[in-house]
Each structure stands twice: as structure tokens, then as C-alpha cells.
LOZA-457110 format. One line per field, with one value per residue: residue number from 1; residue in three letters; x, y, z of N, C-alpha, C in turn. Coordinates in pm, whole numbers. Layout:
residues N
num	NUM_... .
residuo	ala_... .
n_xx	X_... .
n_yy	Y_... .
n_zz	Z_... .
ca_xx	X_... .
ca_yy	Y_... .
ca_zz	Z_... .
c_xx	X_... .
c_yy	Y_... .
c_zz	Z_... .
end
This chain:
residues 297
num	1_2_3_4_5_6_7_8_9_10_11_12_13_14_15_16_17_18_19_20_21_22_23_24_25_26_27_28_29_30_31_32_33_34_35_36_37_38_39_40_41_42_43_44_45_46_47_48_49_50_51_52_53_54_55_56_57_58_59_60_61_62_63_64_65_66_67_68_69_70_71_72_73_74_75_76_77_78_79_80_81_82_83_84_85_86_87_88_89_90_91_92_93_94_95_96_97_98_99_100_101_102_103_104_105_106_107_108_109_110_111_112_113_114_115_116_117_118_119_120_121_122_123_124_125_126_127_128_129_130_131_132_133_134_135_136_137_138_139_140_141_142_143_144_145_146_147_148_149_150_151_152_153_154_155_156_157_158_159_160_161_162_163_164_165_166_167_168_169_170_171_172_173_174_175_176_177_178_179_180_181_182_183_184_185_186_187_188_189_190_191_192_193_194_195_196_197_198_199_200_201_202_203_204_205_206_207_208_209_210_211_212_213_214_215_216_217_218_219_220_221_222_223_224_225_226_227_228_229_230_231_232_233_234_235_236_237_238_239_240_241_242_243_244_245_246_247_248_249_250_251_252_253_254_255_256_257_258_259_260_261_262_263_264_265_266_267_268_269_270_271_272_273_274_275_276_277_278_279_280_281_282_283_284_285_286_287_288_289_290_291_292_293_294_295_296_297 .
residuo	met_pro_phe_phe_ile_ala_leu_ile_ile_leu_cys_ile_ile_val_leu_thr_ala_ile_met_leu_cys_ser_ala_ile_leu_leu_ala_met_trp_gln_glu_arg_lys_ser_ser_arg_tyr_lys_thr_phe_phe_tyr_lys_ser_trp_trp_asn_glu_gly_phe_ile_asn_leu_phe_thr_phe_ile_phe_phe_leu_leu_thr_met_tyr_ala_arg_cys_phe_ser_asn_thr_ala_phe_ile_phe_leu_tyr_leu_asn_arg_tyr_pro_trp_trp_thr_lys_phe_ala_gln_ile_thr_val_glu_his_val_leu_cys_ile_gln_ile_met_asn_val_leu_leu_thr_val_ala_ala_arg_phe_phe_asn_leu_cys_leu_pro_leu_ser_arg_ile_ala_leu_val_ala_glu_lys_leu_gly_asn_trp_gln_ile_phe_val_leu_gln_ala_phe_val_pro_thr_leu_val_val_ile_pro_leu_tyr_ala_leu_phe_asp_phe_gln_tyr_gly_leu_asp_asp_val_thr_thr_pro_leu_leu_leu_arg_ser_pro_ser_val_his_tyr_asp_gln_ile_met_leu_leu_ile_gly_leu_ile_tyr_arg_val_ala_ala_leu_val_leu_cys_val_phe_val_tyr_ile_ser_leu_phe_trp_thr_val_arg_lys_lys_ala_lys_arg_ser_glu_thr_asn_ile_leu_ile_tyr_gly_gly_cys_leu_leu_leu_ala_leu_ala_ala_val_val_leu_cys_thr_ile_cys_arg_gly_phe_arg_ile_gly_glu_asp_glu_ala_phe_met_arg_leu_phe_tyr_leu_thr_leu_met_leu_trp_ile_pro_cys_thr_asp_ile_leu_met_thr_ile_cys_val_ile_thr_pro_val_arg_glu_ser_ile_phe_lys_arg_phe_lys_lys_phe_arg_ile_ile_phe_ala_ala_ser_thr_asn_gly_glu_ser_ser .
n_xx	1855_1554_1500_1579_1340_1170_1210_1141_886_804_882_731_456_508_504_291_85_164_80_-182_-276_-226_-427_-657_-630_-662_-902_-1041_-983_-1050_-1334_-1396_-1571_-1802_-2055_-2015_-1756_-1671_-1709_-1590_-1466_-1382_-1211_-1016_-911_-791_-596_-476_-344_-151_25_37_177_438_533_543_761_945_997_1122_1355_1504_1466_1381_1631_1852_1852_2007_2333_2536_2447_2473_2713_2664_2501_2635_2854_2678_2655_2835_2675_2524_2257_2129_2075_1921_1710_1631_1563_1354_1164_1051_909_755_590_440_310_144_-4_-121_-278_-482_-622_-778_-907_-1049_-1210_-1353_-1478_-1634_-1812_-1938_-2076_-2254_-2404_-2397_-2478_-2579_-2466_-2248_-1981_-1968_-2103_-1907_-1645_-1747_-1687_-1448_-1151_-865_-628_-677_-770_-536_-361_-490_-422_-172_-80_-96_85_327_394_465_678_889_1039_1206_1332_1505_1689_1772_2013_2120_2230_2336_2355_2463_2503_2519_2634_2542_2297_1954_2024_1971_1878_1943_1975_2282_2250_2091_1932_1804_1688_1468_1327_1225_1083_887_745_637_465_289_172_41_-113_-285_-435_-522_-692_-895_-966_-1125_-1307_-1449_-1542_-1670_-1886_-1998_-2044_-2257_-2459_-2477_-2547_-2793_-2914_-2843_-2765_-2624_-2423_-2383_-2294_-2044_-1874_-1843_-1671_-1459_-1374_-1314_-1082_-904_-821_-752_-508_-377_-336_-180_31_93_139_377_562_616_737_971_1074_1181_1361_1312_1400_1588_1811_1781_1733_1503_1314_1425_1363_1104_1039_1106_898_719_571_426_195_-35_-118_-133_-336_-521_-556_-607_-868_-1027_-1064_-1191_-1434_-1549_-1750_-1820_-1527_-1428_-1598_-1535_-1293_-1268_-1423_-1270_-1085_-1191_-1254_-983_-914_-1080_-1006_-705_-755_-878_-692_-493_-625_-657_-374_-315_-493 .
n_yy	-125_-81_1_-250_-411_-273_-330_-612_-616_-455_-634_-853_-726_-685_-968_-1078_-925_-1011_-1277_-1221_-1073_-1262_-1470_-1313_-1276_-1561_-1619_-1459_-1589_-1845_-1812_-1694_-1714_-1626_-1373_-1111_-1060_-1018_-749_-394_-311_-556_-656_-483_-473_-723_-696_-487_-653_-831_-604_-531_-736_-720_-493_-545_-753_-608_-450_-564_-682_-465_-225_-290_-470_-255_-176_-297_-317_-524_-588_-352_-280_-401_-259_-7_-61_-128_130_174_91_291_259_37_190_421_249_122_343_527_322_267_518_506_255_382_608_430_314_567_615_395_392_677_537_339_486_649_434_344_547_588_341_369_600_693_465_394_532_660_636_462_227_165_117_-115_-345_-337_-528_-746_-654_-404_-259_-254_-100_107_179_194_354_667_705_612_799_978_934_890_1102_1127_885_1002_1193_1199_1052_847_782_551_624_880_1101_1025_726_537_286_299_295_562_667_873_1155_1311_1583_1870_2040_1838_1706_1863_1897_1636_1625_1823_1722_1483_1593_1736_1562_1387_1562_1665_1400_1379_1588_1557_1287_1371_1519_1327_1158_1315_1373_1074_1027_1223_1097_832_866_930_674_494_216_-72_-208_-5_203_39_95_377_368_236_353_616_533_497_727_853_696_794_1091_1101_971_1186_1380_1286_1247_1539_1595_1428_1532_1780_1690_1627_1522_1334_1276_1085_734_598_779_749_487_522_659_485_310_413_326_96_225_275_-13_-160_-62_-91_-387_-458_-309_-439_-701_-651_-503_-570_-770_-1012_-1127_-1155_-1347_-1560_-1600_-1698_-1895_-2095_-2108_-2244_-2518_-2594_-2598_-2815_-3023_-3043_-3125_-3380_-3526_-3509_-3650_-3894_-3971_-4004_-4211 .
n_zz	2277_2302_2039_1865_1939_1835_1553_1581_1616_1381_1211_1259_1215_927_813_899_767_485_507_564_346_151_221_155_-93_-189_-119_-264_-529_-506_-469_-739_-926_-855_-891_-754_-738_-956_-1009_-1051_-800_-684_-860_-893_-648_-672_-810_-634_-449_-525_-580_-336_-234_-352_-275_13_23_-130_83_282_163_72_212_528_568_575_825_985_1127_1071_792_671_538_288_150_138_-38_-285_-346_-572_-793_-960_-1121_-977_-689_-803_-876_-666_-501_-613_-717_-479_-467_-680_-628_-417_-532_-708_-500_-400_-630_-617_-370_-456_-675_-559_-365_-563_-689_-512_-485_-735_-753_-576_-563_-843_-1031_-1263_-1457_-1720_-1678_-1455_-1576_-1783_-1638_-1469_-1665_-1755_-1758_-1573_-1642_-1805_-1597_-1417_-1573_-1593_-1306_-1290_-1488_-1478_-1216_-1331_-1525_-1356_-1235_-1408_-1485_-1306_-1317_-1510_-1422_-1168_-930_-668_-331_-69_305_247_432_674_805_1001_1100_1070_744_521_180_-41_-244_-392_-451_-310_-462_-630_-447_-345_-563_-596_-381_-430_-675_-582_-383_-493_-649_-439_-307_-470_-543_-265_-206_-441_-326_-103_-185_-321_-144_60_-104_-102_132_218_29_140_406_390_398_557_603_714_552_381_562_654_436_421_678_576_322_484_642_474_335_578_612_366_392_649_498_321_524_653_440_404_631_584_370_466_629_896_1232_1142_1253_1459_1534_1536_1401_1143_1110_1101_862_683_700_523_300_391_501_366_239_478_603_414_378_670_681_506_553_799_743_502_409_228_188_472_546_325_400_668_635_469_668_912_777_718_987_1061_902_983_1274_1202_1089_1303_1498_1380_1348_1618_1681 .
ca_xx	1741_1408_1516_1563_1220_1077_1240_1097_754_759_894_605_356_515_486_139_36_177_-32_-363_-283_-206_-542_-752_-626_-675_-1029_-1120_-934_-1179_-1493_-1387_-1666_-1907_-2073_-1964_-1599_-1667_-1702_-1450_-1411_-1297_-1125_-925_-834_-698_-489_-404_-311_-28_99_111_292_549_574_580_875_1066_1047_1163_1481_1599_1445_1401_1750_1930_1814_2112_2468_2573_2400_2479_2801_2607_2429_2729_2909_2612_2676_2913_2603_2408_2162_2062_2031_1818_1580_1565_1483_1242_1037_943_806_621_502_345_220_32_-103_-249_-402_-542_-697_-840_-1010_-1122_-1337_-1431_-1553_-1769_-1918_-2013_-2137_-2368_-2463_-2425_-2464_-2627_-2386_-2187_-1865_-2001_-2109_-1777_-1597_-1775_-1685_-1290_-1048_-817_-530_-702_-785_-417_-312_-562_-370_-25_-19_-28_205_428_426_509_840_960_1134_1294_1457_1594_1752_1814_2109_2099_2346_2287_2452_2505_2518_2543_2646_2462_2162_1893_2038_1902_1914_1896_2026_2368_2233_1975_1833_1738_1583_1378_1233_1147_922_782_668_570_367_168_58_-7_-197_-400_-513_-604_-801_-1003_-1021_-1183_-1416_-1541_-1563_-1790_-2033_-2047_-2120_-2393_-2564_-2496_-2610_-2945_-2958_-2813_-2746_-2487_-2296_-2304_-2199_-1912_-1821_-1776_-1549_-1338_-1288_-1252_-957_-813_-800_-654_-344_-305_-319_-57_141_150_234_513_650_671_857_1096_1116_1249_1443_1273_1423_1675_1918_1716_1740_1371_1239_1437_1301_967_1015_1115_783_616_521_357_89_-170_-155_-161_-490_-630_-602_-704_-1013_-1082_-1089_-1273_-1551_-1582_-1835_-1787_-1400_-1401_-1691_-1477_-1162_-1320_-1499_-1152_-995_-1266_-1249_-850_-918_-1127_-901_-626_-805_-932_-547_-428_-672_-622_-248_-321_-542 .
ca_yy	-246_-22_0_-394_-438_-182_-420_-722_-565_-424_-757_-954_-643_-715_-1112_-1090_-843_-1094_-1379_-1175_-1038_-1375_-1546_-1278_-1325_-1698_-1655_-1440_-1679_-1952_-1764_-1586_-1741_-1537_-1242_-1003_-1061_-978_-597_-348_-312_-679_-686_-375_-531_-857_-606_-445_-764_-841_-475_-494_-850_-717_-386_-595_-813_-515_-358_-665_-703_-360_-130_-345_-482_-154_-114_-383_-299_-639_-561_-207_-290_-473_-149_61_-128_-116_260_165_77_388_187_-36_276_456_169_90_458_524_239_316_637_470_202_483_678_353_293_658_585_281_472_720_458_288_564_667_314_308_652_597_220_404_716_720_323_372_651_576_600_312_95_108_18_-247_-422_-351_-673_-719_-605_-295_-189_-256_-16_225_198_226_466_814_692_587_920_1090_882_871_1209_1079_818_1075_1306_1183_962_801_680_488_632_968_1206_914_566_462_242_267_366_638_681_992_1208_1403_1716_1955_2087_1737_1649_1957_1881_1546_1636_1904_1654_1404_1668_1790_1437_1348_1640_1660_1266_1358_1680_1440_1207_1411_1596_1220_1078_1402_1336_967_1048_1283_989_695_902_917_566_444_84_-135_-238_132_264_-6_173_496_337_164_473_687_478_485_867_901_657_894_1206_1053_958_1337_1461_1204_1314_1649_1590_1390_1634_1887_1617_1648_1431_1223_1223_974_602_576_852_712_376_564_712_363_219_498_254_-6_251_249_-142_-254_-29_-180_-499_-461_-283_-554_-801_-619_-431_-630_-900_-1147_-1165_-1200_-1484_-1633_-1652_-1722_-2053_-2142_-2107_-2326_-2624_-2603_-2666_-2958_-3127_-3057_-3197_-3523_-3586_-3519_-3765_-4021_-4006_-4059_-4338 .
ca_zz	2298_2242_1888_1827_1983_1734_1451_1580_1618_1244_1109_1275_1142_785_787_916_651_393_560_528_210_61_255_69_-249_-220_-113_-412_-624_-458_-503_-868_-1030_-792_-956_-658_-697_-1110_-1002_-1053_-685_-649_-971_-895_-523_-675_-876_-537_-366_-572_-573_-195_-165_-407_-182_151_-14_-143_187_385_122_41_343_643_580_604_959_1094_1115_987_670_618_431_122_82_106_-154_-390_-386_-693_-941_-950_-1158_-849_-616_-865_-872_-500_-434_-741_-696_-359_-506_-792_-533_-335_-640_-725_-377_-381_-711_-559_-303_-544_-761_-452_-300_-658_-744_-421_-515_-870_-717_-480_-617_-987_-1053_-1414_-1528_-1833_-1634_-1365_-1676_-1861_-1558_-1429_-1788_-1772_-1714_-1474_-1714_-1823_-1429_-1376_-1680_-1520_-1159_-1280_-1600_-1450_-1134_-1436_-1601_-1246_-1201_-1526_-1497_-1164_-1352_-1627_-1370_-1005_-877_-526_-281_87_386_208_536_795_796_1122_1063_945_600_405_48_-86_-383_-358_-507_-231_-543_-698_-335_-322_-672_-597_-277_-476_-765_-477_-285_-591_-676_-339_-229_-556_-483_-137_-272_-487_-259_-4_-242_-346_-14_132_-171_-106_248_215_-15_237_541_391_356_703_598_760_436_369_668_662_317_476_732_478_256_564_716_367_350_693_572_283_480_690_403_302_650_655_303_396_757_563_279_551_728_1061_1307_1107_1348_1565_1445_1533_1295_1019_1069_1095_735_617_693_474_195_429_544_291_200_575_634_334_401_766_674_390_636_911_695_351_488_166_179_559_523_277_467_799_575_460_785_936_676_745_1104_1049_798_1090_1367_1179_1073_1436_1592_1317_1399_1768_1704 .
c_xx	1612_1420_1476_1411_1121_1112_1175_950_726_786_741_478_357_470_337_62_75_60_-163_-390_-296_-369_-664_-765_-672_-817_-1094_-1095_-1032_-1308_-1484_-1512_-1819_-1922_-2023_-1816_-1565_-1669_-1579_-1379_-1326_-1191_-983_-840_-774_-573_-392_-320_-176_85_154_187_404_599_608_747_998_1091_1124_1339_1567_1573_1488_1583_1882_1919_1911_2244_2557_2568_2442_2614_2781_2580_2536_2781_2823_2601_2754_2862_2502_2254_2068_2017_1925_1682_1513_1488_1351_1113_975_856_710_566_386_273_89_-48_-193_-355_-497_-665_-827_-950_-1088_-1243_-1394_-1525_-1668_-1847_-1965_-2117_-2251_-2440_-2488_-2419_-2493_-2572_-2292_-2044_-1863_-1979_-1972_-1686_-1596_-1727_-1538_-1261_-962_-663_-563_-737_-610_-345_-377_-498_-227_-2_-12_82_329_513_472_645_930_1072_1250_1387_1552_1728_1836_1913_2112_2210_2301_2395_2534_2577_2603_2540_2587_2352_2055_1964_1972_1936_1834_1983_2144_2348_2094_1876_1766_1609_1452_1264_1138_1048_850_675_579_458_258_98_-29_-108_-319_-488_-602_-715_-910_-1067_-1122_-1327_-1499_-1613_-1703_-1913_-2071_-2105_-2230_-2494_-2582_-2547_-2747_-3010_-2928_-2824_-2624_-2375_-2247_-2229_-2068_-1812_-1748_-1671_-1431_-1269_-1237_-1115_-853_-760_-721_-526_-307_-268_-186_51_204_186_375_590_691_763_974_1149_1196_1360_1427_1322_1494_1765_1895_1685_1608_1276_1286_1379_1141_959_1013_966_714_507_451_207_-56_-198_-169_-329_-559_-667_-673_-865_-1093_-1144_-1210_-1428_-1596_-1639_-1786_-1630_-1412_-1470_-1625_-1339_-1169_-1397_-1381_-1079_-1060_-1257_-1077_-837_-975_-1057_-770_-640_-848_-792_-469_-472_-671_-502_-235_-367_-480 .
c_yy	-241_-56_-156_-426_-391_-266_-535_-727_-527_-568_-837_-850_-723_-867_-1124_-1047_-939_-1179_-1338_-1145_-1173_-1451_-1465_-1308_-1489_-1722_-1595_-1513_-1808_-1923_-1669_-1613_-1659_-1421_-1109_-993_-1032_-805_-503_-341_-414_-697_-579_-415_-648_-780_-548_-538_-799_-747_-497_-588_-809_-599_-428_-687_-717_-445_-447_-674_-579_-212_-171_-405_-376_-106_-187_-354_-412_-631_-439_-202_-326_-359_-25_36_-100_37_266_136_168_356_132_104_348_387_132_235_514_455_265_423_598_374_304_574_569_338_404_637_491_360_555_649_373_352_620_557_278_443_627_450_267_520_730_550_323_484_565_558_451_194_71_58_-85_-351_-398_-494_-634_-651_-444_-195_-167_-125_126_274_223_348_603_807_655_695_980_1057_873_992_1189_974_896_1161_1299_1036_991_741_652_561_787_1078_1134_784_489_409_315_334_473_642_805_1082_1299_1548_1742_1980_1959_1687_1747_1953_1737_1541_1717_1864_1526_1455_1687_1654_1409_1458_1670_1520_1306_1469_1627_1367_1263_1446_1457_1162_1161_1376_1197_957_1104_1200_889_769_908_788_480_301_16_-136_-121_200_204_51_287_475_295_313_588_657_516_644_918_855_795_1027_1183_1061_1095_1400_1414_1224_1456_1693_1538_1464_1733_1807_1641_1509_1313_1180_1136_845_575_635_816_588_391_579_602_290_310_421_147_82_199_94_-232_-163_-65_-286_-537_-426_-363_-665_-757_-561_-529_-761_-1018_-1201_-1217_-1358_-1602_-1691_-1727_-1910_-2135_-2198_-2258_-2489_-2655_-2680_-2803_-3054_-3154_-3118_-3335_-3600_-3627_-3646_-3848_-4060_-4072_-4191_-4445 .
c_zz	2256_2090_1820_1886_1877_1611_1472_1527_1445_1153_1136_1173_970_736_828_805_531_417_505_417_135_85_180_-63_-291_-201_-217_-515_-634_-506_-630_-964_-995_-901_-856_-675_-866_-1101_-1021_-924_-638_-728_-935_-744_-559_-758_-779_-480_-384_-570_-389_-152_-195_-297_-34_151_-45_-40_273_323_77_123_508_669_620_752_1066_1032_1044_839_594_516_266_73_57_-28_-276_-422_-556_-806_-874_-1027_-1068_-751_-657_-899_-767_-481_-542_-712_-588_-390_-591_-702_-462_-399_-672_-624_-356_-495_-680_-474_-388_-595_-679_-399_-440_-703_-642_-451_-642_-829_-660_-530_-757_-1059_-1177_-1514_-1626_-1778_-1539_-1464_-1743_-1750_-1493_-1533_-1795_-1706_-1641_-1531_-1736_-1691_-1409_-1466_-1595_-1388_-1183_-1374_-1530_-1329_-1216_-1474_-1497_-1241_-1292_-1546_-1400_-1241_-1440_-1540_-1219_-1007_-722_-460_-119_177_339_322_655_760_893_1041_1109_839_540_296_-25_-224_-352_-388_-398_-336_-589_-571_-353_-471_-675_-475_-345_-585_-697_-427_-364_-631_-583_-276_-339_-560_-376_-145_-331_-421_-142_-51_-268_-233_60_16_-131_55_291_148_67_355_538_410_499_724_630_678_406_410_634_542_371_560_644_399_351_632_611_357_456_680_467_318_535_630_330_377_623_567_318_502_681_438_348_637_880_1127_1243_1180_1417_1451_1455_1435_1168_980_1058_909_646_604_616_354_268_469_513_280_334_633_533_337_539_750_571_473_738_890_587_402_397_170_326_591_480_340_618_749_573_572_865_889_707_890_1136_1033_913_1183_1348_1177_1184_1516_1505_1361_1547_1802_1660 .
end
């Protein structure tokens, strides 16, 4: 029963995140002609929003569904198709790498915007289009996961067929290589983010404006989410607590931590986005109330 309650809560969180992410994207689309939405930060968030939506849908279809005994046989049957199991596992790693790159780009963009606004890097970044920024977001993560497609095979329920089903390589040696590649990338990104954030902190601390303090809060929460991902990656690499259903479920949610933090902080901290969403919500409520009153009369 507690595990079933945890599944319900997780489903509510993911569906809520999908709705909030869609609301942010809609608000940005409707305000796309505004000058503030033509900056590097907002253009990169526009790309992140669609990546986050893909993450949530992918999680529901390929990971959340593994938590139910009624659907476990479907995934065990898919072991016959190595191309599918390879795609399912490495796509998770690919998405995580892109999320980590987005954290690094977000912190770096804020640093150059506040600390070095006239630097060549900042000026070039502001002129980049959405597709160019997407290439920047996905290029290095794609290079990281290409060797995994060439070397690895994976199977559902390799050690235990109890739910939630885990997906891993039959070779412990391959698992160690994958853990090493993932950790090098994650730790390197975390160190760079911490270094940039400290530089940003010392610059913003002197100004002490509310908007710039909000940037510190936003970046700090993303760093905490990234650090949690690194720690969880280590725990899963050493298979800590995998005998417990709750721990397996906890490991499956790894790809949700950064996007959920990003969406929550965007709404709470980024004032233009929050005001735009609330403005649309008020209009919808007025229209709904008017239509309801019209029907009742």
C-alpha cells in the first residue's frame, strides 16, 4: 500500500510538471516579440522546455510503467529486441547529460550577463538562434553517449523480475565503464558550475538587488539538483539498496530532478514568466466565469 501511494504521488508530480512546463512555453510563445524573450537565457529555456516535456513523457511510458506487475511482462518481452533496450537505457543517459549541460549553460549565461555583459562571448551568445543554442545544448552530451550505443547491450529484470524492473547490462565490466563515463561528465560539469556560481555570487553580493538575488537562488537550486544527481549516480552505480522497491523507484526518478527543479524555480523566481502565466490564468478564469454566468442566465 505505501508503495502504491508513492506511485500515485509520483504520477501527480509528473503530470503537474507537464502542465506547468506547457504553461511556461505558452507564456513565452505569446510574449515572444518582447525583447526580454530574445535573450540567450530565454531562448535556451525555450529549448529546455521541449526537452523537459520529452523527458516527462518518456519517463511515464518507459520507466513509470515498469513499476506495475501488470505491465512487467511487456518489458520482459522487449528483451528480445536489443535495439529497444539499448535505446531505452542510453536515452535516459543522453537526456541526463543534456540536462546537466543546460544547468551549466544557465549558470554561465547568468554569469556573463551580470559580470561580463560586454565580453565577446556574451555578445555572440545573445545573437545565437534557437537551433544554434540547441546544438550547443546537445552536441557534447551526444558525443558522450555515442560510445555507449556502440558497446552496450541491456536487459530488463536481469537480476530480479520484481517491480519496479531495472534495466542494466549483462556485463558488470560494462556497468563499471558506463558509471565511469557518467561520473566524469557529471563531476566535471558540477565543478565548472560551482566555480562559475561562486564568481557570480561574489559579483551579485555587492549589488544586493532583489532580481539579482533571485538569480542566485535559481542557480543555487539547480546546483543542488545537479549535486543530488551526482550522488544518486554513485549510489546506483554501487547498487546501494536495489533490493528495496522504494530505492529502485527512487533511482528511476533520477531524470526528473533537474527539470522539476528548473520548472519550479522558473515560476517562483523569474518574475516576467510568472506574471505572464498568472495574467493568462486570470483571463481564462474571467472567460470561464462569464461563460458559466451566461449559461445559468
